N, C-alpha and C positions, 0 to 999 in steps of 0.2 A: 418794162418795169411795172411790177404789182406791189400794192400793198396788201400783205398777207397776215392773217391772225393764224398762227401756227401753234397748236398746244395740244395737251392731253387731257381727257376727261374720264371719269368714272362711268360705268354703264348708266348710272342714274343722273348724269349731268353735272357733276361737280369738279371743278379743277384742283380744288383744295379742301381740306377739312375746315371746320368752323374757326380752328386756331391757326389756319394758314400752313399747315403741314402737307408735305409732298411725298411723305414716307410710304405711302400706298403705292405710288408710282414707281419708286425705285426697285421694288420687288418683281416688277413685270417685265424687265429685260433691261438690256444695254443699249443706250442711244446709239452707239456705234453700229448697231444692227438694224437700225431703222432708216428712215429716209433723211434724218438730221444731217449727216456729213454732207450730203448733196445740197440739202436745203441751206445750211448756213454758208456754204461757199458761194451762193448767189445773193447773199444779203449784203447791202451796202450801208444800212442804217437802221437802228432799232429803236422801239419806244416801249416804255413800261410804266406801269404806276408806281407809287410809292410803296405799296404793301409788297410788290414783286421785289423791288429794289431792296427793301429792307430785309426780306427773306434771304437774298444773296449775301447781303452784310451779315447777318446773324449766323448763316452757315458757311462763313469764308473758310474754315478749316476743311470742310467737305469739298467745297468748290476747289480749293488749293489741291487737295489730294487727287481730285479727279482730272484737272486740267493744268496744274502746275502753277496757278496764279489765284489771287483772291478774286480777281475779275475775269469772268470767262470769255469776254468779247473783245475783239479788235477794232470792231467797227464804232463809229460815233453813236453814242446812245443818249437818247432825250428820256428824262425821268419827269412825269407829269406829278406835280405836288404843289400844294399850297404852303407847305412848310420848309423850314430850313433843314436840310439833311447833309451828313458828312459826305464828302467825295471819296472816291477810291484813288489813291496815288498812282500816277501813271496811266490812268483810264481816260478816255475821251468821253466824259460825261457832262452833259448839259441839263441844267434843271429848267424847267418851263411850267407856266401856268397859264390858264385861259383857255381861248379857243383852240381846238385841235387843228383847224385849218392852217393857221400860221405857222404851227409846229410842223405840219405836213408838208409845207412849202420849204421850210429850211431842210427838212429830212430829204426831200426829193433832190435838191441842190447837192446835198453831201453824198447821197447814195449814187449819183451818175446814172449809169444805166442798169444798175443793180437794184434788187428789191428792197423793200421796206418791211421789217418784220414787227408786227404788234406782238410782244412777248406775253403780256398779261397785265392785268386780269381781264375778266369778261366785261367789266364795265368800260375799260379803256377801249377794248375792241368796239363796244356798243357806241362809243362816242365817235369813232371813225365811220362806223356804219351810218349813224345818224346824220353825219356831215356829208355823205355820198363819197367817202374817200377809201372805202374797203372793197378791195377786188375779190378776194378769195379767203376762204375758211378752210384750213387743213388741221384736221383734229384726229388724233389717235385715241381710240375708245379702248379702255382697259377692261378686264374681265373681273372688275370689282364693283361693289355698291358702297357708297359712304353713308346713305341716309339724309344726310344734309351737309351743307358746306357752302363753299363759294361757287356760284353758278357760272357755267360754261359762257353763256351769252344771255345776260338778262334783258333781252329784247324780244318783242313779238315780231316775227318776219313772216308774213302771210303771202302778201302780193306785192311785187312779183316774188315768187318763191325761189329759194336758192336752187341752183342747178347742179346736181351730182355729176362730177367729171370723172372720178375714179374711186375704186375701192381696191385696197391691198391688204392682205392678211400678213401680220407681222408675228410669226411663231404661233404658240397656242394661246397667248394672252392678250393680244392686241389686234385691232383692225385700224387702218387708216382711211379716212374718208376725205375726199377733196371736193368742195363746193365753190362754184362760181357765184359771185354776188350780182345778182341781176340789178339792172337799172330800170327806173320807171319810164324813161323815154324810149320811144320805139326804136331809135336807131341802135340801142345797146352801147353806145359810147359813154365814156366816162364823163362826169360832170366837168365843167370848165374849172381850170386850175384857180385857186384864190390868188 
C-alpha cells in the first residue's frame, strides 16, 4: 500500500489557475488514454482539500456528463476542511479537520491493501509529506504554461531528494513522471504508523 499524490500540472508548476479552473487540462487529452484507469483501480481511499471538493460540486454537470454521476468516486473520501460543507447524496464522504496523521490512520484501515490517493491540492499533499506519510508523487506535466495559479507542491524538498522512478510520454501534450519520496532514515522504511 502506498500513499500517492497523483495530479497534473502545467509546465510552470501550477495545478489550477488562480480562480481554481482546470479548463487548461481538459484540452490536453482524455484521462482514459492516460495511466488513470489503472491507477484508480488500485485506490482504496481518497483525500482532498475543500477547494478541490468544492470544484467538483460546482462542476457537477460536467462530472455527471463524464462519469454518469455527480460524484466520480466509489471509494471512501476524506475532505479536509474547517468549514461545514454540503455532502453528496449516496457518496461515502467523511469531513475531517486537524492533524493528517489521524486521518491517514483511518484511511489506511478503509483502504485495506489498496493505495491512498491524495487528490489535491498541493497544500494537502504537502501536509502528508511534512508528516512523513507521502510515498510517491505521480505528476502528469502538460505542455502549457499558466504564469500563475495554484502551485503543484508548495514545499522545498532538497534532501533527501525525490527519486525519479519512471518517465512516460502521453501523446504529444503530456509526460508522466513518477517519484519515490525518500525518507530521512537510512533504512528507507516508512515512518512508524500513528
